C-alpha positions as a printed NumPy array, in Angstrom:
array([[-10.466,  -0.894,  -1.92 ],
       [-13.407,  -2.312,  -0.416],
       [-15.398,  -0.048,   2.151],
       [-17.907,  -1.297,   4.248],
       [-20.178,   1.528,   3.86 ],
       [-20.545,   0.28 ,  -0.229],
       [-22.128,  -2.484,   1.37 ],
       [-24.943,  -0.808,   3.47 ],
       [-27.173,  -0.551,  -0.426],
       [-28.049,  -3.837,   0.597],
       [-31.161,  -4.563,   3.43 ],
       [-30.733,  -8.316,   3.769],
       [-27.114,  -9.495,   4.644],
       [-25.687, -13.133,   5.445],
       [-22.514, -13.214,   6.647],
       [-20.958, -16.687,   6.553],
       [-18.061, -18.036,   8.31 ],
       [-15.957, -21.334,   6.842],
       [-16.92 , -24.369,   8.166],
       [-15.755, -25.464,  11.046],
       [-15.396, -22.125,  11.954],
       [-12.403, -21.278,  14.199],
       [-12.104, -18.361,  16.763],
       [-10.9  , -15.463,  14.055],
       [-13.663, -16.629,  11.409],
       [-16.643, -16.212,  14.326],
       [-15.381, -12.954,  15.434],
       [-14.499, -11.393,  12.091],
       [-18.24 , -12.369,  11.115],
       [-19.512, -10.943,  14.799],
       [-17.47 ,  -7.758,  14.004],
       [-19.762,  -7.311,  10.626],
       [-23.012,  -8.333,  12.393],
       [-22.762,  -5.549,  14.784],
       [-21.351,  -3.197,  12.036],
       [-24.722,  -4.05 ,   9.839],
       [-26.969,  -4.116,  12.823],
       [-26.117,  -0.853,  13.881],
       [-27.464,   0.021,  10.096],
       [-30.648,  -1.528,  10.836],
       [-29.941,  -4.082,   8.454],
       [-31.595,  -7.291,   8.302],
       [-28.745,  -9.214,   9.041],
       [-27.411, -12.988,   9.928],
       [-24.135, -15.127,  10.995],
       [-24.147, -18.329,   9.511],
       [-21.933, -21.568,   8.793],
       [-22.228, -24.446,   7.25 ],
       [-20.675, -27.846,   6.389],
       [-20.198, -31.108,   7.991],
       [-20.087, -30.227,  11.682],
       [-21.133, -28.469,  13.947],
       [-19.181, -26.   ,  16.268],
       [-18.017, -28.697,  19.494],
       [-14.276, -27.178,  20.79 ],
       [-15.451, -25.864,  24.357],
       [-13.556, -22.827,  23.919],
       [-15.739, -21.558,  21.37 ],
       [-18.758, -22.79 ,  22.471],
       [-17.389, -20.352,  25.58 ],
       [-16.784, -17.632,  23.163],
       [-20.405, -17.49 ,  21.774],
       [-22.071, -18.03 ,  24.949],
       [-20.512, -15.238,  27.312],
       [-20.301, -13.119,  24.444],
       [-23.64 , -13.382,  22.917],
       [-22.401, -14.139,  19.336],
       [-25.297, -14.741,  17.366],
       [-24.246, -17.218,  15.26 ],
       [-26.355, -20.03 ,  13.928],
       [-25.722, -23.476,  11.454],
       [-27.365, -23.628,   8.367],
       [-27.744, -26.926,   5.971],
       [-28.924, -24.719,   2.802],
       [-29.471, -21.203,   1.681],
       [-30.795, -19.449,  -0.789],
       [-31.051, -15.289,  -0.692],
       [-31.475, -12.256,  -2.892],
       [-29.434, -10.634,  -1.146],
       [-26.005, -10.158,  -0.087],
       [-23.461, -13.085,   1.33 ],
       [-20.469, -12.002,   3.023],
       [-17.478, -14.709,   3.131],
       [-15.434, -14.205,   6.173],
       [-11.722, -15.622,   6.885],
       [-12.931, -17.958,   3.597],
       [-13.34 , -17.004,   0.117],
       [-16.847, -17.749,  -2.078],
       [-16.085, -21.27 ,  -3.528],
       [-13.329, -21.964,  -1.579],
       [-12.294, -25.399,  -0.177],
       [-13.199, -24.692,   3.424],
       [-16.451, -22.959,   3.083],
       [-19.862, -24.396,   1.801],
       [-21.319, -22.498,  -1.549],
       [-24.64 , -21.23 ,  -0.742],
       [-27.113, -19.782,  -3.027],
       [-26.848, -15.756,  -3.541],
       [-27.448, -13.178,  -5.774],
       [-24.608, -11.337,  -4.769],
       [-21.306, -11.614,  -3.259],
       [-18.731, -10.398,  -1.409],
       [-15.285, -11.526,   0.576],
       [-13.585, -10.748,   3.266],
       [-10.342, -12.65 ,   4.137],
       [ -6.859, -13.057,   4.916],
       [ -5.421, -16.022,   2.944],
       [ -3.886, -16.299,  -0.245],
       [ -6.589, -15.246,  -3.439],
       [ -8.079, -18.244,  -4.918],
       [-11.412, -16.386,  -6.215],
       [-10.715, -13.904,  -8.76 ],
       [-13.99 , -13.254, -10.232],
       [-16.114, -11.654,  -7.457],
       [-15.748,  -7.596,  -7.636],
       [-16.737,  -7.104,  -3.681],
       [-13.521,  -8.508,  -2.1  ],
       [-10.893,  -7.328,   0.223],
       [ -8.296, -10.05 ,   0.827],
       [ -5.064,  -9.242,   2.533],
       [ -2.731, -11.944,   2.978],
       [ -0.26 , -10.489,   4.699],
       [ -2.456, -10.104,   7.892],
       [ -2.35 , -12.299,  10.786],
       [ -6.104, -12.955,  11.165],
       [ -9.173, -11.768,   9.492],
       [-10.265, -10.373,  12.707],
       [ -7.561,  -7.825,  11.908],
       [ -8.788,  -6.747,   8.737],
       [-12.037,  -6.368,   9.647],
       [-11.212,  -4.251,  12.674],
       [ -9.475,  -1.816,  10.11 ],
       [-12.14 ,  -1.912,   7.933],
       [-14.296,  -0.416,  10.838],
       [-11.572,   1.88 ,  11.229],
       [-11.884,   2.693,   7.905],
       [-15.849,   3.916,   8.86 ],
       [-14.788,   5.641,  12.08 ],
       [-17.298,   2.99 ,  13.339],
       [-16.936,   3.501,  17.81 ],
       [-15.635,  -0.409,  18.8  ],
       [-15.835,   1.256,  22.411],
       [-19.299,   0.609,  22.842],
       [-18.66 ,  -2.847,  21.961],
       [-16.773,  -4.309,  24.125],
       [-17.563,  -8.441,  23.295],
       [-16.604,  -7.156,  20.117],
       [-13.448,  -5.917,  20.737],
       [-12.713,  -9.204,  23.156],
       [-13.438, -11.472,  20.554],
       [-11.398,  -9.228,  17.485],
       [ -8.866, -10.052,  20.34 ],
       [ -8.933, -13.12 ,  20.886],
       [ -9.543, -14.009,  16.951],
       [ -6.313, -12.632,  16.543],
       [ -4.453, -14.158,  18.99 ],
       [ -5.62 , -18.092,  18.452],
       [ -4.83 , -17.366,  14.335],
       [ -1.018, -16.101,  15.519],
       [ -0.582, -18.861,  18.178],
       [ -1.063, -16.675,  21.319],
       [  0.162, -13.913,  19.296],
       [  3.549, -15.278,  18.689],
       [  3.354, -15.037,  14.817],
       [  2.04 , -11.648,  14.666],
       [  4.441,  -9.943,  11.967],
       [  2.25 ,  -6.961,  10.135],
       [  2.375,  -3.96 ,  11.957],
       [ -1.719,  -3.708,  11.525],
       [ -1.913,  -6.615,  13.9  ],
       [  0.352,  -5.072,  16.483],
       [ -2.084,  -1.909,  16.039],
       [ -5.181,  -4.21 ,  16.903],
       [ -3.505,  -5.716,  19.428],
       [ -2.558,  -2.669,  21.548],
       [ -5.509,  -0.5  ,  20.357],
       [ -8.247,  -3.032,  21.577],
       [-10.075,  -2.571,  25.452],
       [-10.614,  -6.675,  26.211],
       [-11.97 ,  -8.882,  28.916],
       [ -8.514,  -9.891,  29.898],
       [ -9.796, -12.823,  32.502],
       [-12.033, -13.946,  29.722],
       [ -9.189, -14.69 ,  27.563],
       [ -7.282, -16.587,  29.856],
       [ -9.999, -18.713,  30.505],
       [-10.331, -19.429,  27.172],
       [ -6.586, -19.772,  26.699],
       [ -6.787, -22.691,  29.305],
       [ -9.477, -24.037,  27.684],
       [ -8.443, -24.659,  24.455],
       [ -7.056, -27.96 ,  24.697],
       [ -9.096, -31.351,  24.538],
       [ -7.782, -34.956,  25.543],
       [ -7.793, -35.496,  21.513],
       [ -5.564, -32.616,  21.209],
       [ -2.971, -34.016,  23.572],
       [ -3.345, -37.689,  21.717],
       [ -2.646, -35.482,  18.419],
       [  0.784, -33.699,  20.06 ],
       [  1.93 , -37.087,  21.332],
       [  1.15 , -39.074,  18.131],
       [  3.211, -36.219,  15.989],
       [  6.032, -36.075,  18.549],
       [  6.803, -39.606,  18.061],
       [  6.378, -39.806,  14.384],
       [  9.237, -37.58 ,  12.907],
       [ 12.011, -36.447,  10.309],
       [ 15.222, -35.405,  11.986],
       [ 18.376, -34.174,  10.324],
       [ 21.155, -34.724,  12.901],
       [ 23.962, -32.248,  10.012],
       [ 21.636, -29.229,  10.537],
       [ 20.039, -30.255,  13.627],
       [ 16.837, -29.653,  12.193],
       [ 13.292, -31.893,  12.388],
       [ 10.053, -32.108,  10.878],
       [  6.483, -33.031,  12.735],
       [  3.63 , -33.84 ,  10.987],
       [ -0.107, -33.548,  12.853],
       [ -2.996, -34.911,  12.027],
       [ -5.972, -32.498,  11.982],
       [ -5.884, -29.967,  14.828],
       [ -6.773, -26.214,  16.173],
       [ -3.934, -24.646,  14.883],
       [ -2.06 , -23.362,  18.392],
       [ -1.731, -27.53 ,  18.803],
       [  0.853, -26.859,  16.024],
       [  2.802, -23.986,  18.096],
       [  2.08 , -26.609,  20.991],
       [  4.452, -29.155,  19.437],
       [  6.921, -26.667,  17.993],
       [  7.375, -25.669,  21.458],
       [  7.591, -28.532,  23.166],
       [  9.792, -30.255,  20.138],
       [ 12.321, -27.193,  20.271],
       [ 13.154, -28.222,  23.761],
       [ 15.096, -31.114,  22.545],
       [ 19.163, -30.543,  22.748],
       [ 19.722, -31.789,  18.667],
       [ 17.169, -29.402,  17.924],
       [ 17.625, -26.17 ,  16.654],
       [ 14.982, -25.543,  13.82 ],
       [ 11.67 , -27.46 ,  14.02 ],
       [  8.741, -27.499,  11.838],
       [  5.534, -28.901,  12.414],
       [  2.588, -29.308,  10.107],
       [ -0.971, -30.646,   9.357],
       [ -3.105, -30.729,   6.499],
       [ -6.448, -28.33 ,   6.316],
       [ -9.317, -28.761,   3.784],
       [ -7.614, -26.152,   1.537],
       [ -4.277, -26.361,   2.292],
       [ -1.232, -26.829,   5.061],
       [ -1.083, -24.955,   8.316],
       [  2.732, -24.97 ,   9.864],
       [  4.147, -23.726,  12.497],
       [  8.445, -22.758,  12.541],
       [ 10.282, -22.589,  15.92 ],
       [ 14.342, -21.68 ,  16.129],
       [ 16.737, -21.365,  18.631],
       [ 19.697, -20.204,  16.824],
       [ 20.647, -16.2  ,  15.508],
       [ 21.724, -17.722,  12.458],
       [ 17.883, -18.849,  11.609],
       [ 15.202, -16.102,  12.044],
       [ 11.484, -18.261,  12.165],
       [ 10.214, -15.679,  10.121],
       [ 12.426, -16.006,   7.28 ],
       [ 11.998, -19.719,   6.942],
       [  8.312, -18.977,   7.366],
       [  8.578, -17.162,   4.274],
       [ 10.834, -18.959,   2.541],
       [  8.3  , -22.281,   2.583],
       [  5.601, -20.504,   1.414],
       [  7.471, -18.2  ,  -1.575],
       [  4.466, -17.907,  -4.429],
       [  2.396, -20.636,  -2.823],
       [  1.027, -19.276,   0.503],
       [  1.981, -16.895,   3.025],
       [  4.043, -17.045,   6.368],
       [  5.72 , -14.737,   8.667],
       [  6.142, -13.795,  12.089],
       [  8.986, -13.663,  14.638],
       [ 12.823, -13.781,  14.93 ],
       [ 12.073, -17.206,  16.862],
       [  8.306, -18.245,  16.817],
       [  6.504, -18.019,  13.011],
       [  4.156, -19.699,  10.81 ],
       [  2.445, -19.904,   7.555],
       [ -0.147, -21.408,   5.161],
       [  0.304, -23.302,   1.942],
       [ -2.393, -23.288,  -0.412],
       [ -3.878, -26.7  ,  -2.137],
       [ -4.005, -25.359,  -6.062],
       [ -0.994, -23.381,  -5.871],
       [  1.092, -25.917,  -4.202],
       [ -0.236, -28.742,  -6.832],
       [  0.171, -26.064,  -9.987],
       [  3.838, -25.199,  -8.82 ],
       [  5.065, -28.706,  -7.757],
       [  3.089, -31.459,  -9.424],
       [  5.772, -34.035,  -8.595],
       [  6.078, -33.453,  -4.998],
       [  3.641, -34.813,  -2.022],
       [  4.211, -31.519,   0.731],
       [  6.545, -34.288,   2.913],
       [  8.854, -34.088,   0.288],
       [  8.296, -30.715,  -0.188],
       [  9.358, -29.409,   3.399],
       [ 12.131, -32.244,   3.932],
       [ 13.636, -30.479,   0.531],
       [ 13.149, -26.833,   0.485],
       [ 14.559, -26.541,   4.495],
       [ 17.938, -28.501,   3.102],
       [ 17.408, -26.037,   0.212],
       [ 17.541, -23.405,   3.35 ],
       [ 20.516, -24.753,   4.898],
       [ 22.695, -24.699,   1.432],
       [ 21.336, -21.333,   0.097],
       [ 23.139, -19.132,   2.459],
       [ 27.004, -17.671,   3.039],
       [ 27.566, -15.844,   6.288],
       [ 29.101, -12.448,   6.681],
       [ 30.205, -11.467,  10.256],
       [ 30.687,  -7.63 ,   9.683],
       [ 33.393,  -6.849,  12.703],
       [ 35.608, -10.647,  12.097],
       [ 34.93 , -11.175,   8.43 ],
       [ 37.92 , -10.006,   5.903],
       [ 36.53 ,  -7.752,   3.605],
       [ 38.722,  -6.844,   1.214],
       [ 37.296,  -2.85 ,  -0.422],
       [ 40.096,  -3.042,  -2.874],
       [ 37.574,  -5.843,  -4.855],
       [ 35.053,  -3.353,  -4.592],
       [ 33.683,   0.084,  -6.087],
       [ 33.6  ,   3.658,  -5.261],
       [ 29.825,   5.353,  -5.601],
       [ 28.46 ,   8.788,  -4.682],
       [ 25.091,   8.499,  -2.787],
       [ 22.38 ,  10.534,  -4.573],
       [ 20.461,  13.464,  -2.006],
       [ 17.842,  12.061,  -1.711],
       [ 15.014,  13.847,   0.268],
       [ 13.905,  11.855,   3.4  ],
       [ 11.303,  12.318,   6.141],
       [ 11.831,  13.779,   9.578],
       [ 10.261,  14.556,  12.425],
       [ 10.979,  16.456,  15.843],
       [  9.888,  13.856,  18.604],
       [  8.305,  16.728,  20.35 ],
       [  6.06 ,  17.591,  17.721],
       [  4.451,  14.266,  18.362],
       [  4.292,  14.315,  22.383],
       [  4.763,  16.878,  24.69 ],
       [  8.866,  16.361,  26.277],
       [  9.881,  13.305,  28.059],
       [  6.324,  11.323,  27.258],
       [  7.127,   7.104,  26.199],
       [  5.945,   6.519,  22.89 ],
       [  6.391,   3.254,  20.706],
       [  7.486,   4.13 ,  16.961],
       [  5.624,   1.37 ,  14.717],
       [  7.205,   0.607,  11.34 ],
       [  6.776,  -2.404,   8.457],
       [  9.473,  -3.917,   9.787],
       [  9.954,  -3.723,  13.854],
       [  8.661,  -1.479,  17.35 ],
       [ 11.059,   0.99 ,  18.792],
       [ 10.414,   2.045,  22.326],
       [ 11.845,   5.226,  23.137],
       [ 10.956,   9.47 ,  25.064],
       [ 10.342,  11.963,  23.227],
       [ 12.533,  14.824,  23.659],
       [ 13.616,  17.908,  22.123],
       [ 17.433,  16.721,  21.181],
       [ 15.535,  13.218,  19.601],
       [ 14.443,  13.677,  15.516],
       [ 12.687,  10.571,  13.815],
       [ 14.748,  10.03 ,  10.037],
       [ 12.537,   8.222,   8.174],
       [ 13.842,   6.307,   5.093],
       [ 12.46 ,   5.107,   1.145],
       [ 11.136,   2.358,   2.924],
       [  9.026,   3.439,   5.678],
       [ 11.62 ,   2.708,   8.64 ],
       [ 12.746,   4.461,  10.786],
       [ 15.861,   6.133,  12.816],
       [ 16.062,   8.158,  15.904],
       [ 18.458,  10.548,  15.443],
       [ 20.402,  12.859,  17.835],
       [ 19.552,  16.763,  16.718],
       [ 23.056,  17.19 ,  16.604],
       [ 24.158,  14.532,  13.985],
       [ 20.715,  15.877,  12.041],
       [ 22.035,  19.484,  12.196],
       [ 25.007,  18.941,  10.942],
       [ 24.161,  16.252,   8.338],
       [ 20.687,  17.06 ,   6.846],
       [ 19.178,  20.288,   5.545],
       [ 15.194,  20.88 ,   6.497],
       [ 13.357,  21.83 ,   3.212],
       [  9.831,  23.055,   3.202],
       [  7.874,  20.364,   1.697],
       [  5.609,  17.345,   3.641],
       [  7.778,  14.3  ,   3.447],
       [  4.833,  11.912,   1.059],
       [  5.87 ,   7.881,   0.38 ],
       [  4.184,   5.214,  -1.097],
       [  4.428,   2.465,   1.467],
       [  2.484,  -0.512,   2.477],
       [  2.301,   0.776,   6.243],
       [  3.111,   4.575,   6.529],
       [  5.005,   4.685,  10.056],
       [  2.555,   5.287,  13.29 ],
       [  3.04 ,   6.345,  17.027],
       [  1.474,   4.856,  20.174],
       [  1.416,   6.857,  22.901],
       [  1.659,   3.922,  25.719],
       [ -0.237,   6.223,  28.927],
       [ -3.421,   6.763,  26.708],
       [ -3.345,   3.97 ,  23.816],
       [ -3.353,   6.378,  21.195],
       [ -2.03 ,   5.597,  18.047],
       [ -1.063,   8.369,  15.865],
       [ -0.243,   7.898,  11.758],
       [  2.98 ,   9.915,  11.507],
       [  2.391,  10.967,   8.069],
       [  0.885,  14.751,   8.73 ],
       [  3.758,  15.401,  10.954],
       [  6.855,  14.084,   8.457],
       [  8.555,  16.932,   6.384],
       [ 11.282,  16.87 ,   3.709],
       [ 15.399,  17.072,   4.422],
       [ 18.36 ,  16.193,   2.162],
       [ 22.118,  15.615,   3.409],
       [ 24.156,  18.119,   3.386],
       [ 27.193,  16.269,   2.715],
       [ 27.731,  14.019,  -0.188],
       [ 28.203,  10.517,   1.134],
       [ 30.755,   7.917,  -0.538],
       [ 30.46 ,   4.346,  -0.148],
       [ 32.215,   1.323,  -1.326],
       [ 30.074,  -1.497,  -3.032],
       [ 30.186,  -4.804,  -4.63 ],
       [ 26.899,  -6.919,  -6.188],
       [ 26.6  ,  -9.886,  -4.038],
       [ 26.891, -13.336,  -5.754],
       [ 24.858, -15.256,  -3.38 ],
       [ 22.666, -14.976,  -0.963],
       [ 24.084, -13.891,   1.959],
       [ 23.107, -12.796,   5.555],
       [ 25.408, -10.44 ,   7.377],
       [ 25.897,  -9.853,  11.151],
       [ 27.35 ,  -6.418,  11.761],
       [ 28.614,  -8.097,  14.732],
       [ 29.599, -11.202,  16.166],
       [ 27.175, -10.935,  19.124],
       [ 23.561,  -9.466,  17.211],
       [ 20.561, -11.756,  17.769],
       [ 19.568, -10.471,  14.018],
       [ 21.11 , -10.366,  10.784],
       [ 20.594,  -8.17 ,   7.098],
       [ 19.921, -10.591,   4.369],
       [ 20.812, -10.436,   0.591],
       [ 20.019, -11.999,  -2.671],
       [ 22.228, -12.3  ,  -5.658],
       [ 22.611,  -8.872,  -7.66 ],
       [ 22.095,  -7.145,  -3.782],
       [ 24.75 ,  -4.659,  -2.845],
       [ 27.528,  -5.048,  -0.071],
       [ 27.938,  -1.589,   1.392],
       [ 30.543,   0.263,   3.432],
       [ 30.849,   3.773,   4.116],
       [ 33.951,   5.231,   2.807],
       [ 34.652,   7.585,   5.829],
       [ 34.404,   4.964,   8.203],
       [ 35.948,   2.071,   6.343],
       [ 38.473,   1.56 ,   9.278],
       [ 36.24 ,   1.28 ,  12.026],
       [ 34.768,  -0.988,  13.75 ],
       [ 31.414,  -1.496,  13.159],
       [ 28.77 ,  -0.375,  15.686],
       [ 24.766,  -0.686,  16.05 ],
       [ 22.01 ,  -0.492,  18.888],
       [ 21.379,  -3.519,  19.563],
       [ 17.412,  -3.504,  19.344],
       [ 17.118,  -2.403,  15.993],
       [ 16.706,  -4.311,  12.632],
       [ 18.773,  -2.693,   9.662],
       [ 16.722,  -4.477,   7.089],
       [ 18.217,  -2.944,   3.571],
       [ 17.136,   0.938,   3.057],
       [ 19.2  ,   3.311,   1.206],
       [ 20.294,   6.19 ,   3.372],
       [ 21.607,   3.677,   6.566],
       [ 25.317,   4.93 ,   6.147],
       [ 25.521,   8.272,   7.233],
       [ 27.812,   9.748,   9.011],
       [ 26.968,   9.551,  12.776],
       [ 27.877,   5.92 ,  14.169],
       [ 25.19 ,   6.204,  17.249],
       [ 22.072,   5.597,  14.526],
       [ 23.104,   3.953,  12.155],
       [ 25.623,   0.966,  10.971],
       [ 28.79 ,   1.612,   8.322],
       [ 28.562,  -1.779,   6.663],
       [ 25.279,  -2.984,   5.519],
       [ 22.838,  -4.896,   2.665],
       [ 21.01 ,  -3.045,   0.179],
       [ 18.891,  -4.083,  -2.544],
       [ 19.922,  -3.882,  -6.025],
       [ 16.95 ,  -2.074,  -7.55 ],
       [ 17.075,   0.822,  -4.434],
       [ 21.219,   1.284,  -4.409],
       [ 21.501,   1.603,  -8.57 ],
       [ 18.374,   4.077,  -8.383],
       [ 19.854,   6.266,  -5.231],
       [ 23.818,   5.762,  -5.991],
       [ 26.707,   6.922,  -8.973],
       [ 29.455,   4.982,  -9.693],
       [ 32.433,   7.085,  -9.206],
       [ 35.368,   4.459,  -9.819],
       [ 35.995,   1.286, -10.405],
       [ 37.497,  -1.567,  -8.764],
       [ 39.122,   1.401,  -5.899],
       [ 40.627,   3.792,  -8.904]])
């Protein structure tokens, strides 16, 4: 992993935004500029390409926040050139001459032969990545309010007004930064031009509509990514459209926005489905977005244009899933095998170890945010995927035995807590202690033969997805009960979901094949 401090060996540093830079690229470069300036480096923030910055919101951002960005036609330096929000030699950034190159970006990997590289495609903005790199260096952002405002606007604009945020680090930065609210509001309302409105109008006129599945696809001329969301929000108000996709072509790929107004389709799931192996996507239940890389698309789909790809792929999505409703679907346990769950160590934390009794907190995991108040009666249970389940102390004492060892977990994002009143973010790793189940847990399991969406209750607004080979699982102790689940939680596949308490966990779920088979032992086949 790249550390900014490792770049302090260079005295002359150029930070290059991509051509025709957007707010995210400018903000990322600005934050790096201030970091290196703090260490008295000879640093410049630059961009190149065919066009100079003309958008009113960007000019306002640069002027008010005093961002020293310069346009250059060419460059030759023996120092270090850092490309931000782009990759050196990529299609959206002019290749300038430098003896030393570094890359900081959040798009899919295009360039693989540069050692000084930090690329995290799962993040919503490059601003988030730079913020995290600065945090790792203990760089005090509080003395740079203009940088904080710029980074916030970078994330804001690159995730369609924060509606397409999916990763907890994006949420961490959103919550952590102190920014100029009034200025962000001003930039938001100076984002559109008359040309943008014309682009939106033309896109809405020319569309493909599928009446069988109630989805529509719109193609827009090159424009700011936020315009795609603007068009999507308008289109979804049509009574015959439940799912819509709006896209345009950029210098190095295709940017798109997805909207859904039906509980049977998560927008973020569609975005991930469309970008599988050729880009990155994510977002929320109703709003999401993504990016498809030109080179990766052309390599995988040699005979398709992007219009046909989107049409075929969305049709495939609709044909892909079987839907199960846990409280009304007929699930015959006589066709399922009986398994015993292994007693695998889990993590737990008494909430009053984090903050004093009654403190409102937000628990943050890779999957979701959970709002609770600390209490001596509430523990947090951490599963093997880093998901957290609040559990009553009575149920914990009945079902789990603490063991004298810390709980370590190698996951992309270890759960954290935000203290609401102070805005302090705390990593929970230092508080987590191990425990093991006291009782033997038996479940009925059956491998799925098709892609499946499971609604634990008919009125749920979220579902669990599984692919062929994953397991549909029912807790034996609760086989005759009506399934129940807290409506604010997302019970995405994890190995310890089936516990002997129904106030926080469900009785039916889907568990990934690898996890299920490594955490359960077959007892009898077909209900012996």
